[in-house]
C-alpha positions as CSV (number, residue, x, y, z in Angstrom):
1,G,66.2,-19.9,56.7
2,R,67.5,-23.4,56.3
3,N,69.6,-25.0,53.5
4,W,69.9,-21.8,51.4
5,R,72.1,-22.9,48.4
6,N,73.2,-21.9,45.1
7,K,75.6,-23.4,42.2
8,W,78.8,-22.8,44.9
9,G,77.4,-24.4,47.9
10,E,74.9,-24.6,50.8
11,I,74.5,-22.6,54.2
12,D,72.6,-24.9,56.8
13,I,70.9,-22.4,58.8
14,V,70.6,-18.3,58.5
15,A,69.3,-16.6,61.7
16,K,69.2,-13.5,63.3
17,N,70.3,-12.8,66.6
18,K,67.7,-10.5,68.1
19,K,70.0,-9.6,71.3
20,T,73.1,-8.6,69.2
21,K,71.3,-7.8,65.9
22,T,73.9,-10.2,64.5
23,L,73.1,-12.3,61.1
24,V,74.3,-15.7,62.0
25,F,75.4,-18.3,59.6
26,C,75.6,-22.0,60.9
27,E,77.3,-24.8,59.7
28,V,75.9,-28.5,61.1
29,K,78.4,-31.2,61.1
30,T,76.9,-34.7,62.3
31,I,79.4,-37.6,63.0
32,K,79.2,-40.9,64.6
33,K,81.0,-40.7,67.7
34,K,84.5,-41.6,67.5
35,L,87.2,-41.5,70.1
36,G,89.3,-38.5,69.8
37,F,87.6,-37.2,66.9
38,S,85.0,-34.2,66.8
39,P,82.6,-33.1,64.1
40,I,84.5,-29.5,63.8
41,D,87.7,-31.5,62.8
42,Q,85.9,-31.8,59.4
43,I,86.0,-28.2,59.0
44,N,89.1,-27.8,57.0
45,E,90.8,-24.6,55.2
46,K,88.8,-25.5,52.1
47,K,85.6,-25.7,53.6
48,K,86.1,-22.4,55.8
49,R,87.1,-20.5,52.8
50,Q,83.6,-22.1,51.3
51,L,81.8,-21.0,54.2
52,L,83.2,-17.5,53.6
53,K,82.5,-17.0,50.1
54,M,78.8,-18.1,50.3
55,T,78.2,-15.7,53.3
56,Q,79.5,-12.9,51.0
57,I,77.3,-14.5,48.4
58,Y,74.3,-14.8,50.6
59,L,74.6,-11.0,51.5
60,S,75.0,-9.8,47.8
61,A,72.2,-12.1,46.6
62,N,69.8,-10.7,49.5
63,K,70.9,-7.0,48.8
64,L,72.4,-6.7,52.3
65,P,75.2,-4.6,53.1
66,Q,78.6,-6.5,53.2
67,N,79.6,-4.7,56.6
68,I,76.4,-5.8,58.2
69,P,77.3,-7.6,61.5
70,H,77.6,-11.3,61.1
71,Q,79.6,-14.4,62.2
72,I,80.1,-18.0,61.4
73,D,78.7,-20.7,63.8
74,I,79.6,-24.4,64.0
75,I,76.9,-26.6,65.5
76,A,78.8,-30.2,66.0
77,I,76.8,-33.2,67.1
78,Q,77.8,-36.5,67.6
79,T,76.0,-39.7,67.7
80,D,76.1,-42.9,69.4
81,G,73.3,-45.2,68.7
82,D,70.2,-43.2,70.4
83,Q,72.3,-40.5,72.3
84,R,73.4,-37.3,70.9
85,A,75.9,-34.7,72.4
86,I,75.4,-31.0,70.7
87,S,78.2,-28.4,70.9
88,H,77.4,-25.1,69.4
89,F,80.8,-23.1,68.6
90,E,80.0,-19.1,68.4
91,N,82.0,-17.3,65.7
92,A,84.2,-20.2,64.8
93,I,85.1,-18.9,61.3
94,E,86.3,-15.4,61.4
95,D,87.3,-13.4,58.1
96,V,90.8,-13.1,57.5
């Protein structure tokens, strides 16, 4: 799914890794290229907490067990004119 949202926020992408049977929640961040700055730098502690909360809300709303294997990935996109650099950070945010 894409752009799953409710009043507390949005999950950009929800997918299932068929190989590992893990539910994958993806946050997509795009910025114009800046020297020494990455899109992943935009994921602060507040955003991490919100993403963790949103995954739990998604599981609950879809009647899935809270202990189902899942992870939060970050897709970071840097643009520079017509060029794009895409990075995928798997399991970038873990439950604490």
